[in-house]
C-alpha positions in Angstrom: 0.0 0.0 0.0 1.1 3.6 -0.7 -0.4 4.9 2.5 -1.2 3.7 6.0 -4.6 2.2 6.9 -5.5 5.3 9.0 -5.3 7.5 5.9 -7.5 5.2 3.8 -10.0 5.1 6.7 -10.1 8.8 6.8 -10.8 9.0 3.1 -13.6 6.5 3.5 -15.1 8.6 6.4 -15.1 11.8 4.2 -16.6 9.8 1.3 -19.5 8.6 3.6 -20.1 12.1 4.8 -20.6 13.3 1.2 -22.7 10.3 0.4 -25.0 11.0 3.4 -25.3 14.7 2.4 -26.7 13.5 -1.0 -28.8 10.7 0.3 -26.6 8.0 -1.2 -26.4 4.8 0.8 -24.2 2.7 -1.6 -21.6 4.1 -3.9 -20.3 2.2 -6.9 -16.9 3.4 -7.9 -15.4 2.5 -11.3 -12.9 5.3 -11.8 -9.5 3.5 -11.1 -8.1 6.6 -9.5 -10.9 6.8 -7.0 -10.6 3.0 -6.4 -6.9 3.5 -5.7 -7.6 6.5 -3.5 -10.0 4.6 -1.2 -8.5 1.1 -1.3 -5.0 1.3 -2.6 -5.8 -1.0 -5.6 -3.2 -0.5 -8.4 -3.2 -2.7 -11.5 -3.5 -2.3 -15.3 -6.9 -4.0 -15.2 -9.1 -1.0 -16.0 -9.6 -2.3 -19.5 -12.1 -4.8 -18.1 -15.0 -3.9 -15.7 -14.1 -3.6 -12.0 -15.6 -1.8 -9.1 -15.2 -0.7 -5.5 -18.5 -0.7 -3.5 -18.7 1.7 -0.5 -21.7 0.9 1.8 -22.8 3.5 4.4 -22.9 1.1 7.3 -19.9 -1.1 6.5 -16.4 -0.3 7.7 -14.6 -1.5 4.6 -15.5 -1.3 0.9 -15.9 -4.3 -1.3 -13.6 -4.8 -4.4 -15.2 -6.6 -7.4 -13.1 -7.5 -10.4 -11.8 -10.2 -12.7 -10.6 -13.4 -11.0 -7.0 -13.1 -12.3 -6.8 -9.6 -10.7 -8.1 -10.7 -7.3 -4.6 -11.5 -6.0 -3.5 -8.0 -7.2 -6.2 -6.6 -4.9 -5.0 -8.7 -2.0 -1.5 -7.4 -2.6 -2.1 -3.7 -3.1 -5.2 -2.9 -0.9 -5.9 -2.6 2.8 -9.1 -4.7 2.5 -9.9 -7.9 4.2 -9.6 -10.8 1.7 -13.3 -11.6 2.3 -14.0 -8.2 0.8 -12.3 -9.1 -2.4 -14.9 -10.8 -4.7 -13.8 -11.9 -8.1 -16.1 -12.7 -11.1 -15.3 -15.7 -13.4 -13.6 -15.1 -16.7 -16.8 -16.1 -18.5 -18.0 -12.5 -17.8 -15.1 -10.9 -19.7 -16.2 -9.5 -23.1 -19.2 -11.9 -23.3 -22.3 -11.4 -25.4 -24.4 -13.3 -22.9 -23.0 -12.2 -19.5 -21.9 -8.8 -18.1 -19.8 -8.0 -15.0 -22.6 -5.7 -13.8 -24.9 -8.7 -13.7 -22.5 -10.2 -11.2 -22.4 -7.0 -9.2 -26.2 -6.8 -9.1 -26.3 -10.4 -7.8 -23.8 -9.5 -5.1 -25.7 -6.5 -4.0 -28.9 -8.5 -3.8 -27.2 -11.2 -1.8 -26.0 -8.7 0.8 -29.3 -6.9 1.1 -28.5 -3.7 -0.9 -31.0 -4.2 -3.7 -33.6 -1.6 -2.6 -31.4 1.3 -1.5 -30.2 4.6 -3.0 -27.1 3.8 -5.1 -24.7 6.3 -6.6 -22.8 5.6 -9.8 -20.1 7.6 -11.6 -22.0 8.4 -14.7 -19.5 10.7 -16.4 -16.6 8.3 -16.4 -14.3 6.7 -19.0 -14.8 3.4 -17.3 -18.5 3.2 -16.8 -20.4 2.5 -20.0 -24.0 2.8 -21.0 -24.1 -1.0 -21.0 -23.0 -1.0 -17.3 -25.8 1.3 -16.3 -28.3 -0.7 -18.4 -27.4 -4.0 -16.8 -27.4 -2.5 -13.3 -30.9 -1.1 -13.8 -32.1 -4.4 -15.2 -30.6 -6.4 -12.3 -31.7 -4.0 -9.6 -35.2 -2.8 -10.5 -36.0 -1.5 -7.0 -32.9 0.6 -6.6 -33.0 4.4 -6.8 -29.9 5.3 -8.9 -28.2 8.7 -8.5 -25.4 10.3 -10.5 -22.4 10.4 -8.1 -19.8 11.6 -10.7 -16.8 13.3 -9.1 -18.1 12.7 -5.5 -14.7 11.2 -4.6 -12.8 13.4 -7.0 -13.7 16.5 -4.9 -12.4 14.9 -1.8 -9.1 14.3 -3.6 -8.7 18.1 -4.2 -6.9 18.7 -1.0 -3.7 16.6 -0.6 -2.2 15.1 2.5 1.4 15.7 3.3 2.4 12.3 2.0 0.6 13.0 -1.3 2.5 16.2 -1.6 5.7 14.3 -1.0 4.8 11.9 -3.8 4.0 14.8 -6.2 7.3 16.5 -5.4 9.1 13.2 -6.3 7.1 13.1 -9.5 8.2 16.7 -10.2 11.9 15.7 -10.0 11.2 12.9 -12.5 9.4 15.4 -14.8 12.3 17.8 -14.7 14.7 15.0 -15.6 12.6 13.8 -18.4 12.0 17.3 -19.7 15.8 18.1 -19.6 16.5 14.9 -21.6 14.0 15.9 -24.3 15.2 19.5 -24.5 18.8 18.4 -24.8 18.1 15.8 -27.5 15.9 17.8 -29.8 17.8 19.1 -32.8 17.8 19.2 -36.5 17.9 15.7 -38.1 16.8 13.9 -34.9 13.8 11.7 -35.2 10.7 12.6 -33.0 10.3 9.0 -31.9 13.9 8.8 -30.7 13.3 11.8 -28.4 10.1 10.2 -27.2 11.8 7.0 -26.4 14.5 8.8 -24.2 11.8 10.8 -22.4 9.9 7.6 -21.6 13.1 6.0 -20.4 13.7 8.9 -18.1 10.1 8.9 -16.8 10.3 5.2 -15.8 13.9 5.1 -14.5 13.3 8.2 -12.3 16.2 9.1 -10.0 18.8 7.1 -8.2 16.6 7.4 -5.0 13.3 6.4 -6.5 12.0 5.1 -9.8 9.1 6.4 -11.9 5.7 5.0 -12.8 3.9 5.1 -16.2 2.2 8.4 -16.8 -1.5 8.8 -17.5 -0.7 10.7 -20.7 2.1 9.9 -23.1 4.6 12.7 -23.9 3.0 15.2 -26.2 5.6 16.4 -28.8 4.0 18.5 -31.6 6.6 20.1 -33.9 6.6 22.7 -36.7 3.0 23.6 -37.9 1.7 20.9 -35.4 2.6 23.2 -32.5 -0.6 25.1 -33.4 -2.4 22.4 -31.6 -1.4 20.9 -28.2 -2.4 17.3 -28.1 -0.3 15.5 -30.8 2.3 12.9 -29.8 5.2 12.0 -32.1 6.0 10.4 -35.5 9.2 9.1 -37.0 9.8 12.4 -38.8 13.1 14.2 -38.3 13.2 17.7 -36.8 13.9 20.5 -39.2 15.7 23.8 -38.9 13.7 26.8 -38.0 10.8 25.0 -36.3 9.6 24.8 -32.8 8.8 21.7 -30.6 6.4 21.7 -27.7 7.0 19.2 -25.0 4.3 18.4 -22.5 4.8 15.5 -20.1 4.6 14.4 -16.5 6.6 12.7 -13.9 4.6 10.0 -12.1 5.4 8.4 -8.7 3.0 5.9 -7.1 0.4 7.2 -9.5 0.8 10.8 -8.5 1.6 13.2 -11.4 3.4 16.4 -11.7 3.0 17.8 -15.3 5.3 20.2 -17.1 5.4 21.9 -20.5 8.3 23.7 -22.2 9.0 24.8 -25.8 12.2 24.4 -27.9 13.1 26.2 -31.1 15.6 25.0 -33.7 17.3 28.0 -35.4 16.3 31.7 -35.0 12.8 32.4 -33.7 10.6 34.9 -35.5 9.5 38.2 -34.0 6.0 36.7 -33.6 7.4 33.8 -31.6 9.5 36.1 -29.4 6.3 38.1 -28.7 4.4 34.9 -27.8 7.2 34.0 -25.3 7.1 37.4 -23.7 3.3 37.6 -23.4 3.0 34.1 -22.0 5.8 34.3 -19.5 4.6 37.6 -18.2 1.1 36.3 -17.7 2.3 33.1 -16.1 4.5 34.9 -13.6 1.8 37.4 -12.7 -0.6 34.5 -12.0 1.9 32.6 -9.8 2.6 35.8 -7.8 -1.0 36.3 -6.9 -2.1 32.8 -6.0 -2.8 32.2 -2.3 -5.5 30.6 -0.1 -8.9 32.3 0.0 -9.0 33.5 -3.7 -11.3 32.0 -6.3 -10.0 30.2 -9.3 -11.6 32.7 -11.6 -9.5 35.4 -10.1 -6.3 33.7 -11.5 -8.0 33.7 -14.9 -8.8 37.4 -14.6 -5.2 38.3 -13.9 -4.1 36.2 -16.9 -6.7 37.7 -19.2 -5.8 41.3 -18.3 -2.1 40.5 -18.7 -2.3 39.2 -22.2 -4.9 41.8 -23.2 -2.2 44.4 -22.9 -0.7 42.9 -26.0 -4.0 42.4 -27.8 -4.2 38.6 -27.1 -7.1 36.6 -25.7 -7.4 32.9 -24.8 -10.6 30.9 -24.9 -9.5 27.6 -23.2 -9.2 27.2 -19.5 -5.9 28.1 -17.8 -5.5 25.0 -15.7 -7.0 22.2 -13.6 -6.3 20.1 -10.5 -3.8 17.2 -10.8 -2.6 14.3 -8.6 -3.5 10.7 -8.5 -4.6 9.2 -11.8 -4.6 6.6 -14.6 -4.8 6.8 -18.4 -6.1 8.6 -20.3 -5.8 11.7 -18.2 -3.8 13.1 -15.2 -6.4 15.8 -14.5 -8.8 15.3 -11.6 -12.0 16.4 -13.4 -13.3 18.9 -10.8 -12.5 22.6 -10.7 -11.0 24.6 -13.6 -9.0 27.8 -13.7 -11.4 29.8 -15.8 -14.0 32.5 -15.7 -17.0 31.6 -13.6 -15.3 29.0 -11.4 -15.7 30.2 -7.8 -13.8 27.3 -6.2 -11.8 28.8 -3.3 -8.1 27.9 -3.0 -7.0 26.1 0.2 -3.6 24.9 1.3 -2.4 21.7 -0.3 -4.5 22.0 -3.4 -2.4 21.2 -6.5 -3.0 22.4 -10.0 -1.4 22.4 -13.4 -1.2 26.0 -14.7 -0.7 25.7 -18.4 -1.0 29.0 -20.3 -0.2 27.9 -23.8 -0.6 30.4 -26.7 -1.0 29.5 -30.3 -1.1 31.1 -33.7 -2.6 29.3 -36.7 0.7 27.6 -37.6 2.8 27.9 -34.4 2.6 28.1 -30.7 4.4 28.5 -27.4 3.6 26.4 -24.3 4.9 26.6 -20.8 3.4 25.2 -17.6 4.0 24.7 -13.9 2.4 22.3 -11.5 1.9 24.2 -8.2 0.9 23.6 -4.6 -1.1 26.2 -2.7 0.8 27.0 0.5 -0.3 28.8 3.7 0.6 32.2 2.2 1.0 31.7 -1.5 2.0 28.9 -3.8 5.1 26.9 -4.7 5.9 25.4 -8.1 6.8 21.7 -7.9 9.5 21.6 -10.6 12.6 23.8 -11.1 13.3 24.3 -14.8 13.9 27.5 -16.8 10.6 28.7 -18.4 11.8 30.6 -21.4 12.1 29.4 -25.0 14.9 26.9 -25.3 16.8 27.7 -28.5 19.3 25.2 -29.8 22.7 26.9 -30.2 21.7 30.2 -28.6 21.1 31.5 -25.1 17.7 31.1 -23.5 15.2 33.9 -24.2 13.8 34.9 -20.9 
């Protein structure tokens, strides 16, 4: 387990408080990050259906998953072995059986078939078929949408979680440095990606890394006008930029980081983008502190870039921490206009103010922790445009 039993029990207590406030008596958790958060379960088994069941009057949750993954649950969780219930492999990708049929039968057997049950409706891992089979198997249940109920509890990190994220930040800095140093004219994109992945997994001499929830994003040339492309086997060319967005990951906790490299001499437009973006980022970091609303950070950014005639439609950032593919974001608050979420100490966010033209862009980001009086960035890496063969433009 990544944490002591007492920390898991406290997370369960907070979860039950939120359940009670919403009239939920049983919570069915299918998001693997939330399963990990409450039980410690950690395995690459989220490609099949699995679940953690939290019942209001039971001390421990129940894990339900594929038979071959049950021993993984025994190894990685704090649960009694009796609370680990596997379903036979005949339920896996079957046209006649569904794992939610098995779950419905379990809930009926333990007397939970006529209660108020919450499910994570907006979830990569909970399909329409899951919901359909649960409703069919539990006709007397009142189902509620419990999307993000646990995610919001995860927003404020414990000191041990912060330690894990700081370790992830060290790995991110190492991987980013490897990528920046290797990028140059004639080098293949895939070779850079391979070295970044190697650095992400090997970590440091003191601790190794985990697989990140998102693969390294490495758009180059005209592809830098969009942020979410990975890599090809093409070779880098002179007079083009490369955006690197990646994360270090330690015990499933992420610390993302983005930087931009330019091969050759940057244009006046690129130099302006760098200036505008860095000024806005630094003004935001300087004003972040407990007690302010997230939209206030966005207001500072919007005013800063407006001085140069720029505007940005997309959100400026989001909470990060524990997660699994395909995303390291926590899917709760956002740094954008209208979000009145109030900052508290030990909240952690990815502040990513990328700016793009139609055919180019500049991206820089910092993962930060809210402190008692302000904020601290988790990584320590120069933010300016990294130019191969020239000094850094700050």
